[in-house]
mmCIF file of the N, C-alpha and C atoms, coordinates in Angstrom:
data_MODEL
# 
_entry.id   MODEL 
# 
loop_
_atom_site.group_PDB 
_atom_site.id 
_atom_site.type_symbol 
_atom_site.label_atom_id 
_atom_site.label_alt_id 
_atom_site.label_comp_id 
_atom_site.label_asym_id 
_atom_site.label_entity_id 
_atom_site.label_seq_id 
_atom_site.pdbx_PDB_ins_code 
_atom_site.Cartn_x 
_atom_site.Cartn_y 
_atom_site.Cartn_z 
_atom_site.occupancy 
_atom_site.B_iso_or_equiv 
_atom_site.pdbx_formal_charge 
_atom_site.auth_seq_id 
_atom_site.auth_comp_id 
_atom_site.auth_asym_id 
_atom_site.auth_atom_id 
_atom_site.pdbx_PDB_model_num 
ATOM 1   N N  . MET A 1 1  ? 79.533 31.208 -12.214 1.00 0.00 ? 1  MET A N  1 
ATOM 2   C CA . MET A 1 1  ? 80.431 32.499 -12.217 1.00 0.00 ? 1  MET A CA 1 
ATOM 3   C C  . MET A 1 1  ? 80.377 33.098 -10.790 1.00 0.00 ? 1  MET A C  1 
ATOM 4   N N  . ALA A 1 2  ? 81.334 33.997 -10.511 1.00 0.00 ? 2  ALA A N  1 
ATOM 5   C CA . ALA A 1 2  ? 81.504 34.471 -9.215  1.00 0.00 ? 2  ALA A CA 1 
ATOM 6   C C  . ALA A 1 2  ? 80.709 35.854 -9.101  1.00 0.00 ? 2  ALA A C  1 
ATOM 7   N N  . ASN A 1 3  ? 80.216 36.116 -8.027  1.00 0.00 ? 3  ASN A N  1 
ATOM 8   C CA . ASN A 1 3  ? 79.525 37.356 -7.683  1.00 0.00 ? 3  ASN A CA 1 
ATOM 9   C C  . ASN A 1 3  ? 80.333 38.030 -6.627  1.00 0.00 ? 3  ASN A C  1 
ATOM 10  N N  . LEU A 1 4  ? 80.348 39.432 -6.742  1.00 0.00 ? 4  LEU A N  1 
ATOM 11  C CA . LEU A 1 4  ? 80.841 40.254 -5.647  1.00 0.00 ? 4  LEU A CA 1 
ATOM 12  C C  . LEU A 1 4  ? 79.810 40.865 -4.889  1.00 0.00 ? 4  LEU A C  1 
ATOM 13  N N  . LEU A 1 5  ? 79.925 40.439 -3.659  1.00 0.00 ? 5  LEU A N  1 
ATOM 14  C CA . LEU A 1 5  ? 78.910 40.885 -2.575  1.00 0.00 ? 5  LEU A CA 1 
ATOM 15  C C  . LEU A 1 5  ? 79.583 42.119 -1.895  1.00 0.00 ? 5  LEU A C  1 
ATOM 16  N N  . LYS A 1 6  ? 79.122 43.285 -2.181  1.00 0.00 ? 6  LYS A N  1 
ATOM 17  C CA . LYS A 1 6  ? 79.681 44.459 -1.678  1.00 0.00 ? 6  LYS A CA 1 
ATOM 18  C C  . LYS A 1 6  ? 79.227 44.798 -0.319  1.00 0.00 ? 6  LYS A C  1 
ATOM 19  N N  . ALA A 1 7  ? 79.928 45.490 0.500   1.00 0.00 ? 7  ALA A N  1 
ATOM 20  C CA . ALA A 1 7  ? 79.733 45.702 1.951   1.00 0.00 ? 7  ALA A CA 1 
ATOM 21  C C  . ALA A 1 7  ? 78.373 46.557 2.054   1.00 0.00 ? 7  ALA A C  1 
ATOM 22  N N  . ASN A 1 8  ? 78.125 47.409 0.901   1.00 0.00 ? 8  ASN A N  1 
ATOM 23  C CA . ASN A 1 8  ? 76.981 48.271 0.984   1.00 0.00 ? 8  ASN A CA 1 
ATOM 24  C C  . ASN A 1 8  ? 75.598 47.654 0.506   1.00 0.00 ? 8  ASN A C  1 
ATOM 25  N N  . GLY A 1 9  ? 75.803 46.275 0.297   1.00 0.00 ? 9  GLY A N  1 
ATOM 26  C CA . GLY A 1 9  ? 74.541 45.558 -0.042  1.00 0.00 ? 9  GLY A CA 1 
ATOM 27  C C  . GLY A 1 9  ? 74.352 45.257 -1.471  1.00 0.00 ? 9  GLY A C  1 
ATOM 28  N N  . THR A 1 10 ? 75.004 45.993 -2.318  1.00 0.00 ? 10 THR A N  1 
ATOM 29  C CA . THR A 1 10 ? 74.857 45.649 -3.685  1.00 0.00 ? 10 THR A CA 1 
ATOM 30  C C  . THR A 1 10 ? 75.576 44.458 -4.167  1.00 0.00 ? 10 THR A C  1 
ATOM 31  N N  . VAL A 1 11 ? 75.214 43.901 -5.346  1.00 0.00 ? 11 VAL A N  1 
ATOM 32  C CA . VAL A 1 11 ? 75.741 42.718 -5.923  1.00 0.00 ? 11 VAL A CA 1 
ATOM 33  C C  . VAL A 1 11 ? 76.245 42.868 -7.303  1.00 0.00 ? 11 VAL A C  1 
ATOM 34  N N  . GLU A 1 12 ? 77.449 42.470 -7.581  1.00 0.00 ? 12 GLU A N  1 
ATOM 35  C CA . GLU A 1 12 ? 77.977 42.723 -9.064  1.00 0.00 ? 12 GLU A CA 1 
ATOM 36  C C  . GLU A 1 12 ? 77.995 41.155 -9.484  1.00 0.00 ? 12 GLU A C  1 
ATOM 37  N N  . GLU A 1 13 ? 77.261 40.780 -10.587 1.00 0.00 ? 13 GLU A N  1 
ATOM 38  C CA . GLU A 1 13 ? 77.323 39.490 -11.034 1.00 0.00 ? 13 GLU A CA 1 
ATOM 39  C C  . GLU A 1 13 ? 78.394 39.279 -11.957 1.00 0.00 ? 13 GLU A C  1 
ATOM 40  N N  . ASN A 1 14 ? 78.740 37.901 -12.006 1.00 0.00 ? 14 ASN A N  1 
ATOM 41  C CA . ASN A 1 14 ? 79.723 37.446 -13.057 1.00 0.00 ? 14 ASN A CA 1 
ATOM 42  C C  . ASN A 1 14 ? 81.096 38.239 -13.184 1.00 0.00 ? 14 ASN A C  1 
ATOM 43  N N  . VAL A 1 15 ? 81.726 38.401 -11.907 1.00 0.00 ? 15 VAL A N  1 
ATOM 44  C CA . VAL A 1 15 ? 82.893 39.063 -11.979 1.00 0.00 ? 15 VAL A CA 1 
ATOM 45  C C  . VAL A 1 15 ? 84.050 38.118 -12.300 1.00 0.00 ? 15 VAL A C  1 
ATOM 46  N N  . SER A 1 16 ? 85.127 38.609 -13.034 1.00 0.00 ? 16 SER A N  1 
ATOM 47  C CA . SER A 1 16 ? 86.246 37.795 -13.388 1.00 0.00 ? 16 SER A CA 1 
ATOM 48  C C  . SER A 1 16 ? 87.130 37.481 -12.159 1.00 0.00 ? 16 SER A C  1 
ATOM 49  N N  . ILE A 1 17 ? 87.398 36.267 -11.955 1.00 0.00 ? 17 ILE A N  1 
ATOM 50  C CA . ILE A 1 17 ? 88.356 35.848 -11.011 1.00 0.00 ? 17 ILE A CA 1 
ATOM 51  C C  . ILE A 1 17 ? 89.458 34.891 -11.580 1.00 0.00 ? 17 ILE A C  1 
ATOM 52  N N  . LYS A 1 18 ? 89.959 35.356 -12.824 1.00 0.00 ? 18 LYS A N  1 
ATOM 53  C CA . LYS A 1 18 ? 90.767 34.348 -13.461 1.00 0.00 ? 18 LYS A CA 1 
ATOM 54  C C  . LYS A 1 18 ? 92.321 34.439 -12.992 1.00 0.00 ? 18 LYS A C  1 
ATOM 55  N N  . THR A 1 19 ? 92.634 35.402 -12.263 1.00 0.00 ? 19 THR A N  1 
ATOM 56  C CA . THR A 1 19 ? 93.968 35.596 -11.823 1.00 0.00 ? 19 THR A CA 1 
ATOM 57  C C  . THR A 1 19 ? 93.848 36.048 -10.251 1.00 0.00 ? 19 THR A C  1 
ATOM 58  N N  . LEU A 1 20 ? 95.021 35.788 -9.596  1.00 0.00 ? 20 LEU A N  1 
ATOM 59  C CA . LEU A 1 20 ? 95.132 36.266 -8.179  1.00 0.00 ? 20 LEU A CA 1 
ATOM 60  C C  . LEU A 1 20 ? 94.908 37.687 -8.180  1.00 0.00 ? 20 LEU A C  1 
ATOM 61  N N  . GLU A 1 21 ? 95.517 38.428 -9.012  1.00 0.00 ? 21 GLU A N  1 
ATOM 62  C CA . GLU A 1 21 ? 95.317 40.025 -9.086  1.00 0.00 ? 21 GLU A CA 1 
ATOM 63  C C  . GLU A 1 21 ? 93.942 40.395 -9.235  1.00 0.00 ? 21 GLU A C  1 
ATOM 64  N N  . ASP A 1 22 ? 93.181 39.568 -10.098 1.00 0.00 ? 22 ASP A N  1 
ATOM 65  C CA . ASP A 1 22 ? 91.675 39.977 -10.129 1.00 0.00 ? 22 ASP A CA 1 
ATOM 66  C C  . ASP A 1 22 ? 90.965 39.832 -8.810  1.00 0.00 ? 22 ASP A C  1 
ATOM 67  N N  . MET A 1 23 ? 91.312 38.764 -8.128  1.00 0.00 ? 23 MET A N  1 
ATOM 68  C CA . MET A 1 23 ? 90.636 38.465 -6.780  1.00 0.00 ? 23 MET A CA 1 
ATOM 69  C C  . MET A 1 23 ? 90.996 39.613 -5.907  1.00 0.00 ? 23 MET A C  1 
ATOM 70  N N  . GLN A 1 24 ? 92.469 39.899 -5.753  1.00 0.00 ? 24 GLN A N  1 
ATOM 71  C CA . GLN A 1 24 ? 92.995 40.811 -4.892  1.00 0.00 ? 24 GLN A CA 1 
ATOM 72  C C  . GLN A 1 24 ? 92.344 42.244 -5.120  1.00 0.00 ? 24 GLN A C  1 
ATOM 73  N N  . SER A 1 25 ? 92.202 42.631 -6.443  1.00 0.00 ? 25 SER A N  1 
ATOM 74  C CA . SER A 1 25 ? 91.585 43.929 -6.733  1.00 0.00 ? 25 SER A CA 1 
ATOM 75  C C  . SER A 1 25 ? 90.047 44.085 -6.232  1.00 0.00 ? 25 SER A C  1 
ATOM 76  N N  . LEU A 1 26 ? 89.327 43.045 -6.430  1.00 0.00 ? 26 LEU A N  1 
ATOM 77  C CA . LEU A 1 26 ? 87.926 42.946 -6.060  1.00 0.00 ? 26 LEU A CA 1 
ATOM 78  C C  . LEU A 1 26 ? 87.768 43.106 -4.659  1.00 0.00 ? 26 LEU A C  1 
ATOM 79  N N  . VAL A 1 27 ? 88.648 42.488 -3.763  1.00 0.00 ? 27 VAL A N  1 
ATOM 80  C CA . VAL A 1 27 ? 88.454 42.551 -2.236  1.00 0.00 ? 27 VAL A CA 1 
ATOM 81  C C  . VAL A 1 27 ? 89.236 43.587 -1.664  1.00 0.00 ? 27 VAL A C  1 
ATOM 82  N N  . GLY A 1 28 ? 90.205 44.197 -2.486  1.00 0.00 ? 28 GLY A N  1 
ATOM 83  C CA . GLY A 1 28 ? 90.918 45.354 -1.844  1.00 0.00 ? 28 GLY A CA 1 
ATOM 84  C C  . GLY A 1 28 ? 92.223 44.934 -1.111  1.00 0.00 ? 28 GLY A C  1 
ATOM 85  N N  . GLY A 1 29 ? 92.844 43.710 -1.403  1.00 0.00 ? 29 GLY A N  1 
ATOM 86  C CA . GLY A 1 29 ? 93.959 43.345 -0.580  1.00 0.00 ? 29 GLY A CA 1 
ATOM 87  C C  . GLY A 1 29 ? 94.311 41.880 -0.824  1.00 0.00 ? 29 GLY A C  1 
ATOM 88  N N  . TYR A 1 30 ? 95.116 41.335 0.183   1.00 0.00 ? 30 TYR A N  1 
ATOM 89  C CA . TYR A 1 30 ? 95.558 39.950 0.144   1.00 0.00 ? 30 TYR A CA 1 
ATOM 90  C C  . TYR A 1 30 ? 94.112 39.107 0.417   1.00 0.00 ? 30 TYR A C  1 
ATOM 91  N N  . ILE A 1 31 ? 94.103 37.945 -0.225  1.00 0.00 ? 31 ILE A N  1 
ATOM 92  C CA . ILE A 1 31 ? 92.747 37.123 -0.128  1.00 0.00 ? 31 ILE A CA 1 
ATOM 93  C C  . ILE A 1 31 ? 92.993 36.130 0.964   1.00 0.00 ? 31 ILE A C  1 
ATOM 94  N N  . GLU A 1 32 ? 91.828 35.631 1.436   1.00 0.00 ? 32 GLU A N  1 
ATOM 95  C CA . GLU A 1 32 ? 91.635 34.507 2.374   1.00 0.00 ? 32 GLU A CA 1 
ATOM 96  C C  . GLU A 1 32 ? 90.405 33.801 1.921   1.00 0.00 ? 32 GLU A C  1 
ATOM 97  N N  . PHE A 1 33 ? 90.368 32.487 1.908   1.00 0.00 ? 33 PHE A N  1 
ATOM 98  C CA . PHE A 1 33 ? 89.160 31.580 1.591   1.00 0.00 ? 33 PHE A CA 1 
ATOM 99  C C  . PHE A 1 33 ? 88.297 31.351 2.945   1.00 0.00 ? 33 PHE A C  1 
ATOM 100 N N  . VAL A 1 34 ? 86.937 31.514 2.798   1.00 0.00 ? 34 VAL A N  1 
ATOM 101 C CA . VAL A 1 34 ? 86.241 31.158 3.965   1.00 0.00 ? 34 VAL A CA 1 
ATOM 102 C C  . VAL A 1 34 ? 85.186 30.103 3.412   1.00 0.00 ? 34 VAL A C  1 
ATOM 103 N N  . TYR A 1 35 ? 85.212 28.902 3.946   1.00 0.00 ? 35 TYR A N  1 
ATOM 104 C CA . TYR A 1 35 ? 84.403 27.841 3.634   1.00 0.00 ? 35 TYR A CA 1 
ATOM 105 C C  . TYR A 1 35 ? 83.211 27.629 4.326   1.00 0.00 ? 35 TYR A C  1 
ATOM 106 N N  . THR A 1 36 ? 82.039 27.582 3.700   1.00 0.00 ? 36 THR A N  1 
ATOM 107 C CA . THR A 1 36 ? 80.838 27.738 4.318   1.00 0.00 ? 36 THR A CA 1 
ATOM 108 C C  . THR A 1 36 ? 80.044 26.322 4.209   1.00 0.00 ? 36 THR A C  1 
ATOM 109 N N  . THR A 1 37 ? 79.061 26.243 5.086   1.00 0.00 ? 37 THR A N  1 
ATOM 110 C CA . THR A 1 37 ? 78.207 24.937 5.135   1.00 0.00 ? 37 THR A CA 1 
ATOM 111 C C  . THR A 1 37 ? 77.042 25.065 3.939   1.00 0.00 ? 37 THR A C  1 
ATOM 112 N N  . LYS A 1 38 ? 77.157 26.120 3.216   1.00 0.00 ? 38 LYS A N  1 
ATOM 113 C CA . LYS A 1 38 ? 76.087 26.191 2.236   1.00 0.00 ? 38 LYS A CA 1 
ATOM 114 C C  . LYS A 1 38 ? 76.578 26.052 0.781   1.00 0.00 ? 38 LYS A C  1 
ATOM 115 N N  . ASP A 1 39 ? 77.698 25.163 0.733   1.00 0.00 ? 39 ASP A N  1 
ATOM 116 C CA . ASP A 1 39 ? 78.173 24.760 -0.535  1.00 0.00 ? 39 ASP A CA 1 
ATOM 117 C C  . ASP A 1 39 ? 78.744 26.156 -1.373  1.00 0.00 ? 39 ASP A C  1 
ATOM 118 N N  . LYS A 1 40 ? 79.278 27.052 -0.628  1.00 0.00 ? 40 LYS A N  1 
ATOM 119 C CA . LYS A 1 40 ? 79.740 28.206 -1.158  1.00 0.00 ? 40 LYS A CA 1 
ATOM 120 C C  . LYS A 1 40 ? 81.059 28.538 -0.491  1.00 0.00 ? 40 LYS A C  1 
ATOM 121 N N  . VAL A 1 41 ? 82.021 29.115 -1.316  1.00 0.00 ? 41 VAL A N  1 
ATOM 122 C CA . VAL A 1 41 ? 83.390 29.584 -0.722  1.00 0.00 ? 41 VAL A CA 1 
ATOM 123 C C  . VAL A 1 41 ? 83.279 31.214 -0.969  1.00 0.00 ? 41 VAL A C  1 
ATOM 124 N N  . LEU A 1 42 ? 83.635 31.816 0.094   1.00 0.00 ? 42 LEU A N  1 
ATOM 125 C CA . LEU A 1 42 ? 83.758 33.284 0.051   1.00 0.00 ? 42 LEU A CA 1 
ATOM 126 C C  . LEU A 1 42 ? 85.318 33.662 0.080   1.00 0.00 ? 42 LEU A C  1 
ATOM 127 N N  . ILE A 1 43 ? 85.694 34.575 -0.740  1.00 0.00 ? 43 ILE A N  1 
ATOM 128 C CA . ILE A 1 43 ? 87.039 35.059 -0.861  1.00 0.00 ? 43 ILE A CA 1 
ATOM 129 C C  . ILE A 1 43 ? 86.899 36.373 -0.310  1.00 0.00 ? 43 ILE A C  1 
ATOM 130 N N  . VAL A 1 44 ? 87.718 36.622 0.796   1.00 0.00 ? 44 VAL A N  1 
ATOM 131 C CA . VAL A 1 44 ? 87.580 37.919 1.578   1.00 0.00 ? 44 VAL A CA 1 
ATOM 132 C C  . VAL A 1 44 ? 88.967 38.524 1.598   1.00 0.00 ? 44 VAL A C  1 
ATOM 133 N N  . ASN A 1 45 ? 89.006 39.852 2.069   1.00 0.00 ? 45 ASN A N  1 
ATOM 134 C CA . ASN A 1 45 ? 90.257 40.480 2.375   1.00 0.00 ? 45 ASN A CA 1 
ATOM 135 C C  . ASN A 1 45 ? 90.776 40.004 3.719   1.00 0.00 ? 45 ASN A C  1 
ATOM 136 N N  . GLU A 1 46 ? 92.007 39.340 3.582   1.00 0.00 ? 46 GLU A N  1 
ATOM 137 C CA . GLU A 1 46 ? 92.611 38.856 4.737   1.00 0.00 ? 46 GLU A CA 1 
ATOM 138 C C  . GLU A 1 46 ? 92.738 39.775 5.955   1.00 0.00 ? 46 GLU A C  1 
ATOM 139 N N  . GLU A 1 47 ? 93.065 41.005 5.567   1.00 0.00 ? 47 GLU A N  1 
ATOM 140 C CA . GLU A 1 47 ? 93.199 41.833 6.828   1.00 0.00 ? 47 GLU A CA 1 
ATOM 141 C C  . GLU A 1 47 ? 92.000 42.891 6.996   1.00 0.00 ? 47 GLU A C  1 
ATOM 142 N N  . GLY A 1 48 ? 90.811 42.356 6.484   1.00 0.00 ? 48 GLY A N  1 
ATOM 143 C CA . GLY A 1 48 ? 89.714 43.152 6.527   1.00 0.00 ? 48 GLY A CA 1 
ATOM 144 C C  . GLY A 1 48 ? 89.199 43.643 8.173   1.00 0.00 ? 48 GLY A C  1 
ATOM 145 N N  . LEU A 1 49 ? 89.306 42.688 8.962   1.00 0.00 ? 49 LEU A N  1 
ATOM 146 C CA . LEU A 1 49 ? 89.047 42.964 10.336  1.00 0.00 ? 49 LEU A CA 1 
ATOM 147 C C  . LEU A 1 49 ? 90.072 43.909 10.960  1.00 0.00 ? 49 LEU A C  1 
ATOM 148 N N  . LEU A 1 50 ? 91.384 43.596 10.664  1.00 0.00 ? 50 LEU A N  1 
ATOM 149 C CA . LEU A 1 50 ? 92.415 44.557 11.198  1.00 0.00 ? 50 LEU A CA 1 
ATOM 150 C C  . LEU A 1 50 ? 92.284 45.923 10.771  1.00 0.00 ? 50 LEU A C  1 
ATOM 151 N N  . THR A 1 51 ? 91.810 46.213 9.463   1.00 0.00 ? 51 THR A N  1 
ATOM 152 C CA . THR A 1 51 ? 91.712 47.497 8.991   1.00 0.00 ? 51 THR A CA 1 
ATOM 153 C C  . THR A 1 51 ? 90.433 48.113 9.014   1.00 0.00 ? 51 THR A C  1 
ATOM 154 N N  . SER A 1 52 ? 89.632 47.456 9.853   1.00 0.00 ? 52 SER A N  1 
ATOM 155 C CA . SER A 1 52 ? 88.333 47.905 10.133  1.00 0.00 ? 52 SER A CA 1 
ATOM 156 C C  . SER A 1 52 ? 87.333 48.279 8.984   1.00 0.00 ? 52 SER A C  1 
ATOM 157 N N  . LEU A 1 53 ? 87.281 47.292 7.953   1.00 0.00 ? 53 LEU A N  1 
ATOM 158 C CA . LEU A 1 53 ? 86.429 47.384 6.840   1.00 0.00 ? 53 LEU A CA 1 
ATOM 159 C C  . LEU A 1 53 ? 84.939 47.250 7.335   1.00 0.00 ? 53 LEU A C  1 
ATOM 160 N N  . PRO A 1 54 ? 83.987 47.932 6.575   1.00 0.00 ? 54 PRO A N  1 
ATOM 161 C CA . PRO A 1 54 ? 82.736 47.715 7.094   1.00 0.00 ? 54 PRO A CA 1 
ATOM 162 C C  . PRO A 1 54 ? 82.134 46.380 7.100   1.00 0.00 ? 54 PRO A C  1 
ATOM 163 N N  . LEU A 1 55 ? 81.162 46.129 7.924   1.00 0.00 ? 55 LEU A N  1 
ATOM 164 C CA . LEU A 1 55 ? 80.434 44.742 7.910   1.00 0.00 ? 55 LEU A CA 1 
ATOM 165 C C  . LEU A 1 55 ? 79.748 44.501 6.603   1.00 0.00 ? 55 LEU A C  1 
ATOM 166 N N  . ASN A 1 56 ? 79.868 43.295 6.243   1.00 0.00 ? 56 ASN A N  1 
ATOM 167 C CA . ASN A 1 56 ? 79.172 42.879 5.057   1.00 0.00 ? 56 ASN A CA 1 
ATOM 168 C C  . ASN A 1 56 ? 78.067 41.957 5.446   1.00 0.00 ? 56 ASN A C  1 
ATOM 169 N N  . GLN A 1 57 ? 76.909 42.313 5.667   1.00 0.00 ? 57 GLN A N  1 
ATOM 170 C CA . GLN A 1 57 ? 75.715 41.613 6.302   1.00 0.00 ? 57 GLN A CA 1 
ATOM 171 C C  . GLN A 1 57 ? 75.420 40.309 5.534   1.00 0.00 ? 57 GLN A C  1 
ATOM 172 N N  . SER A 1 58 ? 75.395 40.455 4.128   1.00 0.00 ? 58 SER A N  1 
ATOM 173 C CA . SER A 1 58 ? 74.913 39.365 3.530   1.00 0.00 ? 58 SER A CA 1 
ATOM 174 C C  . SER A 1 58 ? 76.041 38.247 3.457   1.00 0.00 ? 58 SER A C  1 
ATOM 175 N N  . ALA A 1 59 ? 77.312 38.589 3.336   1.00 0.00 ? 59 ALA A N  1 
ATOM 176 C CA . ALA A 1 59 ? 78.386 37.607 3.481   1.00 0.00 ? 59 ALA A CA 1 
ATOM 177 C C  . ALA A 1 59 ? 78.439 37.022 4.904   1.00 0.00 ? 59 ALA A C  1 
ATOM 178 N N  . SER A 1 60 ? 78.189 37.837 5.904   1.00 0.00 ? 60 SER A N  1 
ATOM 179 C CA . SER A 1 60 ? 78.183 37.406 7.243   1.00 0.00 ? 60 SER A CA 1 
ATOM 180 C C  . SER A 1 60 ? 77.027 36.216 7.480   1.00 0.00 ? 60 SER A C  1 
ATOM 181 N N  . ASP A 1 61 ? 75.753 36.413 6.840   1.00 0.00 ? 61 ASP A N  1 
ATOM 182 C CA . ASP A 1 61 ? 74.813 35.666 6.950   1.00 0.00 ? 61 ASP A CA 1 
ATOM 183 C C  . ASP A 1 61 ? 75.171 34.285 6.111   1.00 0.00 ? 61 ASP A C  1 
ATOM 184 N N  . ILE A 1 62 ? 75.763 34.392 5.145   1.00 0.00 ? 62 ILE A N  1 
ATOM 185 C CA . ILE A 1 62 ? 76.214 32.991 4.418   1.00 0.00 ? 62 ILE A CA 1 
ATOM 186 C C  . ILE A 1 62 ? 77.155 32.226 5.196   1.00 0.00 ? 62 ILE A C  1 
ATOM 187 N N  . ALA A 1 63 ? 78.207 33.068 5.819   1.00 0.00 ? 63 ALA A N  1 
ATOM 188 C CA . ALA A 1 63 ? 79.213 32.397 6.400   1.00 0.00 ? 63 ALA A CA 1 
ATOM 189 C C  . ALA A 1 63 ? 78.966 31.981 7.901   1.00 0.00 ? 63 ALA A C  1 
ATOM 190 N N  . GLU A 1 64 ? 77.841 32.588 8.492   1.00 0.00 ? 64 GLU A N  1 
ATOM 191 C CA . GLU A 1 64 ? 77.484 32.294 9.769   1.00 0.00 ? 64 GLU A CA 1 
ATOM 192 C C  . GLU A 1 64 ? 78.719 32.905 10.789  1.00 0.00 ? 64 GLU A C  1 
ATOM 193 N N  . GLN A 1 65 ? 79.310 33.911 10.340  1.00 0.00 ? 65 GLN A N  1 
ATOM 194 C CA . GLN A 1 65 ? 80.346 34.640 11.180  1.00 0.00 ? 65 GLN A CA 1 
ATOM 195 C C  . GLN A 1 65 ? 80.629 36.006 10.582  1.00 0.00 ? 65 GLN A C  1 
ATOM 196 N N  . THR A 1 66 ? 81.216 36.778 11.364  1.00 0.00 ? 66 THR A N  1 
ATOM 197 C CA . THR A 1 66 ? 81.403 38.219 10.912  1.00 0.00 ? 66 THR A CA 1 
ATOM 198 C C  . THR A 1 66 ? 82.292 38.229 9.797   1.00 0.00 ? 66 THR A C  1 
ATOM 199 N N  . ILE A 1 67 ? 81.988 38.881 8.680   1.00 0.00 ? 67 ILE A N  1 
ATOM 200 C CA . ILE A 1 67 ? 82.548 39.048 7.403   1.00 0.00 ? 67 ILE A CA 1 
ATOM 201 C C  . ILE A 1 67 ? 82.532 40.523 7.059   1.00 0.00 ? 67 ILE A C  1 
ATOM 202 N N  . VAL A 1 68 ? 83.830 41.221 6.638   1.00 0.00 ? 68 VAL A N  1 
ATOM 203 C CA . VAL A 1 68 ? 83.742 42.508 6.568   1.00 0.00 ? 68 VAL A CA 1 
ATOM 204 C C  . VAL A 1 68 ? 84.337 42.847 5.000   1.00 0.00 ? 68 VAL A C  1 
ATOM 205 N N  . GLY A 1 69 ? 84.004 43.902 4.518   1.00 0.00 ? 69 GLY A N  1 
ATOM 206 C CA . GLY A 1 69 ? 84.460 44.431 3.249   1.00 0.00 ? 69 GLY A CA 1 
ATOM 207 C C  . GLY A 1 69 ? 83.848 43.688 2.051   1.00 0.00 ? 69 GLY A C  1 
ATOM 208 N N  . ASP A 1 70 ? 84.205 43.974 0.933   1.00 0.00 ? 70 ASP A N  1 
ATOM 209 C CA . ASP A 1 70 ? 83.641 43.278 -0.389  1.00 0.00 ? 70 ASP A CA 1 
ATOM 210 C C  . ASP A 1 70 ? 84.139 41.917 -0.471  1.00 0.00 ? 70 ASP A C  1 
ATOM 211 N N  . VAL A 1 71 ? 83.285 41.101 -0.886  1.00 0.00 ? 71 VAL A N  1 
ATOM 212 C CA . VAL A 1 71 ? 83.609 39.583 -0.733  1.00 0.00 ? 71 VAL A CA 1 
ATOM 213 C C  . VAL A 1 71 ? 83.104 38.943 -2.201  1.00 0.00 ? 71 VAL A C  1 
ATOM 214 N N  . ILE A 1 72 ? 83.998 38.040 -2.628  1.00 0.00 ? 72 ILE A N  1 
ATOM 215 C CA . ILE A 1 72 ? 83.672 37.248 -3.783  1.00 0.00 ? 72 ILE A CA 1 
ATOM 216 C C  . ILE A 1 72 ? 82.925 35.954 -3.402  1.00 0.00 ? 72 ILE A C  1 
ATOM 217 N N  . GLU A 1 73 ? 81.799 35.716 -3.909  1.00 0.00 ? 73 GLU A N  1 
ATOM 218 C CA . GLU A 1 73 ? 81.085 34.502 -3.631  1.00 0.00 ? 73 GLU A CA 1 
ATOM 219 C C  . GLU A 1 73 ? 81.160 33.522 -4.890  1.00 0.00 ? 73 GLU A C  1 
ATOM 220 N N  . VAL A 1 74 ? 81.617 32.323 -4.589  1.00 0.00 ? 74 VAL A N  1 
ATOM 221 C CA . VAL A 1 74 ? 81.644 31.374 -5.617  1.00 0.00 ? 74 VAL A CA 1 
ATOM 222 C C  . VAL A 1 74 ? 81.130 29.953 -5.128  1.00 0.00 ? 74 VAL A C  1 
ATOM 223 N N  . SER A 1 75 ? 80.641 29.221 -6.099  1.00 0.00 ? 75 SER A N  1 
ATOM 224 C CA . SER A 1 75 ? 80.133 27.811 -5.548  1.00 0.00 ? 75 SER A CA 1 
ATOM 225 C C  . SER A 1 75 ? 81.369 27.052 -5.420  1.00 0.00 ? 75 SER A C  1 
ATOM 226 N N  . MET A 1 76 ? 81.062 25.947 -4.642  1.00 0.00 ? 76 MET A N  1 
ATOM 227 C CA . MET A 1 76 ? 82.144 24.929 -4.295  1.00 0.00 ? 76 MET A CA 1 
ATOM 228 C C  . MET A 1 76 ? 82.570 24.313 -5.574  1.00 0.00 ? 76 MET A C  1 
ATOM 229 N N  . GLU A 1 77 ? 81.753 24.140 -6.511  1.00 0.00 ? 77 GLU A N  1 
ATOM 230 C CA . GLU A 1 77 ? 82.068 23.532 -7.930  1.00 0.00 ? 77 GLU A CA 1 
ATOM 231 C C  . GLU A 1 77 ? 82.967 24.413 -8.679  1.00 0.00 ? 77 GLU A C  1 
ATOM 232 N N  . GLU A 1 78 ? 82.657 25.717 -8.646  1.00 0.00 ? 78 GLU A N  1 
ATOM 233 C CA . GLU A 1 78 ? 83.563 26.605 -9.271  1.00 0.00 ? 78 GLU A CA 1 
ATOM 234 C C  . GLU A 1 78 ? 85.024 26.777 -8.619  1.00 0.00 ? 78 GLU A C  1 
ATOM 235 N N  . TYR A 1 79 ? 84.946 26.675 -7.307  1.00 0.00 ? 79 TYR A N  1 
ATOM 236 C CA . TYR A 1 79 ? 86.099 26.972 -6.449  1.00 0.00 ? 79 TYR A CA 1 
ATOM 237 C C  . TYR A 1 79 ? 86.983 25.682 -6.795  1.00 0.00 ? 79 TYR A C  1 
ATOM 238 N N  . LYS A 1 80 ? 86.587 24.526 -7.038  1.00 0.00 ? 80 LYS A N  1 
ATOM 239 C CA . LYS A 1 80 ? 87.385 23.323 -7.256  1.00 0.00 ? 80 LYS A CA 1 
ATOM 240 C C  . LYS A 1 80 ? 88.049 23.439 -8.640  1.00 0.00 ? 80 LYS A C  1 
ATOM 241 N N  . LYS A 1 81 ? 87.289 24.035 -9.560  1.00 0.00 ? 81 LYS A N  1 
ATOM 242 C CA . LYS A 1 81 ? 87.911 24.275 -10.902 1.00 0.00 ? 81 LYS A CA 1 
ATOM 243 C C  . LYS A 1 81 ? 89.072 25.252 -10.839 1.00 0.00 ? 81 LYS A C  1 
ATOM 244 N N  . MET A 1 82 ? 89.097 26.242 -9.856  1.00 0.00 ? 82 MET A N  1 
ATOM 245 C CA . MET A 1 82 ? 90.065 27.176 -9.668  1.00 0.00 ? 82 MET A CA 1 
ATOM 246 C C  . MET A 1 82 ? 91.437 26.575 -9.266  1.00 0.00 ? 82 MET A C  1 
ATOM 247 N N  . MET A 1 83 ? 91.303 25.589 -8.381  1.00 0.00 ? 83 MET A N  1 
ATOM 248 C CA . MET A 1 83 ? 92.380 24.840 -7.783  1.00 0.00 ? 83 MET A CA 1 
ATOM 249 C C  . MET A 1 83 ? 93.023 23.891 -8.543  1.00 0.00 ? 83 MET A C  1 
# 
């Protein structure tokens, strides 16, 4: 299942990402996929940096790059099922 890594450091487990609208609602806008070396895919707000969303430290640590806003974390296995 997918987890929502919130910018404030909290985690919501088992969030629904069945539809595009579900994912957009969780990240607060258009989505973009960030592929990591840790067998995880992060679904982020595509315009998060442009709109100055707050730093998401836990997502940044996973991606090894700056990630902002609330982020959906899924395993690569689950991501492949979505596609």
